[in-house]
N, C-alpha and C positions, 0 to 999 in steps of 0.2 A: 631662522628666528632666534632671537636672544631671549627675551623675557616673555614668558607666558603670563596671562593675567592671574593674579593671586585669587584663591578662593575667598568668598565673602565671609570673613571672620571678624565681625565688628567688636567682639568682646576684648580684642587685644588692647584696645585703648584704655580699658580699665586698669591694666597692669603697668603699661609703659607708654610714654610719649616718645614717638620716633622723631629724633632731631637729626640735623645734618651731621654726617660723619666728620670727625676731626682727627687730627693726628694724635695717636696715643702712645704711651710708653708700652713696652712689652708686658710689664706687670699689670697694666690696666686694660690691655687690649681685650676685646670681647672674645677673640679667638687667638690663642697662643699656639706657637708651633708645637709645643708639647701636648696640646689638646687633641691633635689630629690622630685619627686611627686609620689603618690602611687595610685594603682588601687583598693585597698581594705584596710580595717582596719587590716586584717590579715597581709598583706604585710608591712604596716606601723609599726605595733607592732613588727613584726619579725626583721625589720631593726633596730629599736630602741634597742631591747633586745640584738641583736648581736653586734652592733657598740658601744652602750653606756654601756651595762651591761656585755658584753663579754660572752654571753651565747645563747642558743637556735639556734645553727647553723642548726639543722635539719629543724626547721620551716622556716628558711631563704631559704634553698634549695627548700622547697615546695612553697614559696611565689610567685614564678613566675607564678603560676596558678591563674588566676583572679577569679576563683570560689572557691578557697580554703577557708575553715572556720577553726575555732579553734577546734583542737582535740588533743589528747595526742598520739604522735607517739614516740615509744621507741623500739629499737631493743633488743631482749632478750640477757641476759648476758650469756657468755660462762664460764663454770667452769674453775678454775685456772689450767692451763697447761703450758708446756714450750712454748717458743715463736714460734717455727716452727709448733707445733701442733695447737696453736691458729690460726695461719695464714691459715693453711689447713682447719680447721673446719669452720672458718669465711668465707673463700672463697667459699667452697663447699656449705655451708648453704645458703649464700646470693644468689649464682648463681642458685641453684636448686629451692629456694623458691620464689625469686623475678624476676629474669631475664629470660624472655621467648623468646623475639624476638628482634634482633638488628635492629635499624632504625637510619639513620644519623640525622634526624631532629626531635628529641624528647626532652622532658624536664623532670626534676626530678619527679614531681608528677605522671606522666604517669606510672612510674614503678609500683606503687601501684594500679593503675586502670586496666592496661592491661598486665603488665610485659614487655612492650616495653621500650627499653633503647638505649642510645648511649654511647660513651666513656666518655663524660662529666658526664652524670647523674649516670652511674654506678660507676665512680670514686668517685663521691660525696657520694654515699651510702657506699662504702667500707671505705672511709676516715672517715665518721661518726662512723661506726662500730669499726674501728681500734682505734679511739680516745677513745671510750668507753671501749675498751678492753685493753687499755694501750699497744697497739702494735705500736711501732715507725714506722713512714713512712714519705716519702716525695712525693711531687707532681711534675710530670714532664710534660712539655708542649712544643709542637712545633706549627707550623702555622696551622696544621690540625689534631692534635691529643693530647689527654691527657691520662695519665696513672699514676699509683702509684708504688712506690718501698717500699715494706714492709721490716722492719728490715734492714735499710741501713747499708752497710758494706760488709765484705767479705762473709757473709752468707745471703745476701739480696735476696729477691724474687720479681720479676717483676710481677705486677698484670696487665696483658694485657687484658683490658675489651672488646676488639673487638674479642677476640678469646676465646670461651667457654672452651676449653681444654688448659688452660694456661701451663700445664706441657708438652704439645706436641706442640712445636712451629714450624712455617714454616721453620725456619732455625734451623737445629738440633744442638745438643751440639758440635759435631765435627766441624761443620762449624763456629760456634761462637768462639770456642777455637782457631781455625786456624786464624780467623780474628783478634782476640785480640792479639795473639802471633805476628802477623805481625805488629800490631800497636806498640807493645812493642819493637820488634827488630829494627823497623824503628825509634824508639825514638819519636813516635807520642803521646805516653802517658808516664808518668814518672813511675819510679819504685814504688814510694809511692802510686800512683794512682792504679797501678796494684795490689798491696798488700792489699789495703783498700776497694776494691770493687770486687763484684763477676764478673765472666766472662759475665754473662747475662746482668748485669747492664752496664758494659763498652760497650758491643755490642749495647745495646739499645741507649745509649747516643751518641756514635760515628757514628753508622750506620744511625740513623734517625735524627741526629743533633738536639737533644732536649735540653732544658734548664730547670733549676730548677724553680719551681713555689712554691706557698704556699697554705696551706689549705684555707686561707682567699681569695685566688684568685678564688676558684672554683665557687662561685656564678656569678662572672663576665663572666666566659666562656659561661654559658647558656643565660645570659642576652645579651651577644654579638650576639649569634646565633639568638635569637628572634628579636633583633633590626635589624639585617640584613634582616631577612624575612619581617619585617614591611616596611623597606626602599624599598625593591624590589617590594612590593605591593603598593608603593606610599603613605604609611601612615607616612608622614614625622614627624609630631609631636609625634606620638607614638614611632617611631624609635628613636627620639632624647631622649625622656624620658627613654627608655630602655637602650640606649647607655650611658647615664649619669650614670646609675646604673652599667653598665658593666665596665666603666672606673674607677668608685669609688672603685671597688673591684680589678680590674686588669688594672692598667695604662700602658698598653703595646702600642707600636707604632701602631700596626694594629687596636686596639680599638680606639686609638687616631685619626687615619685617618678617621674612620667611624664617630666618634663624630664630627669632623670638617666638614665633608661632610654634615651630616644631619643638622648641625647648619646653614651652608650656605644656604641650601635649605629652611629651615624653615624661615630664615630671608628674603629670596627672596619672599616667598609667603605670609608673615605675613602683615596684615594691621595695626598692632600696635594700635588696638582699646582698648586694656587693658593696664593699666600702667605697669603691670607685664611683658608684652611682651618685654619691653626694656631689660629684663634680658638676652635675647638671645644675644644682642649686648655686654652686659657686659661680658658674658662668652667668646665670640669671642675675646675680647680684652685680655683675659688671656693667649691665646696661644703665646708662645715665637715666636718672629719674625713676628707677625701679623703686617701688614703695618698700621700705625696710620692713614694714609690718607684714607684707606678703612673704618675704623671705623668712622672717621669724615664725610666721604662722605655719609655713610648710615644714620648717625644721622641727618645730615643737610637735607637730602631728607625727613626723617620722619617729622621733624619740619616744613619744607616748605609745605609739604602736609597738615599737621594739621592746619597751619595758613591760609589756604584757607578759613577757617570758622571763623566767627567773635567771636565765643564763646569758642575758644580752647586755649586761652592764659594760663589759670590756668592749663589746662591739659598738655600743653607743659612744663610748669614749673615743674609739677610732674614727667614727663618723665626725665627731666634733673636731678632733685634732686635724683631720684631713681638710675639713671645710675651712677653718680659720687660717690654715697654712696657705690657702690660695687667695685670701682676701688682703686688700691693701688699705681699705678704709678703716681707720682706727675706731670710729663710732660703731660701724657695723660689727667689727670683731668684739667690741665690748658688749654690745647688746646681745649678740648670739651667745657669748660665753656666760653672760649673766642669766639668760633664759635657760641655758643648759644646766648650769650649776644649781639653779633653783629647782628644776625638775629632779635632779639627782639627789638633792637634799630631801625632797618629799619622798623619794624612793628609799633613802636611808631610814627615814622615820617609819615608813610602812614596814620595812623588813626587820629593823632592829628595835623599833619602839623608842620611847623617850629614854 
C-alpha cells in the first residue's frame, strides 16, 4: 500500500488552498535539502550520496530504518539474456528469494530481515534490480498503490507486487482485451496509444487510474507512509521530519497536504525555545496562497510571549533575523520586519520611557 487515507482535518482549508505542484526553484521550494534532519549517520550519508553524487539508491531505500548501519548490499547480476528472459528471471528470483509475506504497513529494510513487503518496498527492490540489469522500466502510482512496468511499450510487462503470481491476474487476458477494445472503439484512447502499449499496461492505467511516477519518487512513498503513522500516533515533530523527506522526493498534493497539516500542528504546540524553531514558520510561508496575516499573527504572538521576559531582546532579534533570511518574497520580508520593529519600539518605550 502506498497512500493511507488522511485523517479528517477540515480546518486545513482555512489556512491554505492546496494547488497542483509546480516546478520551483531551490529558494522557493517548500522543502529544501538543507531543511532535512536525519535519524542516523547512515541516513545522512545515503541522502547526500543519492542527491549530491547521484548514486547509492539502494542505501537510500534502506535508510528509513533507524537502526541501519553501513553494509554492502548488492543484488547478484544476471547473465546476459534477451529482455523478456531478464524480466522473468529477475522477477522470479527476487520474489522467491526475498518476498515472503505481504503486509500493507512495511518498509524496505524489512524485506531483508523477515521477507515482509508491501507494494512500495517490493517496487523499490525490483526498480533497483532492473536498473542494475539495464532493464528499462517506469514507475506507476495512484493514491493507494505503486507498481512497475518493465520494458515499456507494446511488449511491456506489469510487475504487480501485490500479486505473487503476476502472470495469473485477477482479470484474465480476455477481460483485459475486451476492456481495452471498448476504450479504443469509444475513442477513449488514441490509436497511437493503443499501438505503443500492451493491453495489460493500458488496462492498468485506465482501470486503476494511475499516473506516471519516477524512480526518484520511490523513497518518498515509504517516507510518506511512515510520516502518516507517526502523525496518527501524535508524534508531530517526527511526522514533520519524515514528511519533509517524503515531499522532497515526491512533491505530490497528497504529500503536500500532510506536510502542511503536520507543520500547523507543530507550530501550534511549539514553544519556540530554540532559534531554529522559527524555521517552521519560514516553511509555512513558502506554501502558495498562505495568508500573510496568519504568518504575521503567529510571529507577533511568539515575540510578544518572549518579551514578557526582560532578557529576551537579543533572542527575539535572532528569531527575526533567522526568519527573514529564509524568505524570498519581498513583501513578506517587509511586513514581518515592520511588525517586529513596531513591537520592539513599544518595548523600548516601556523599558526606557519617553
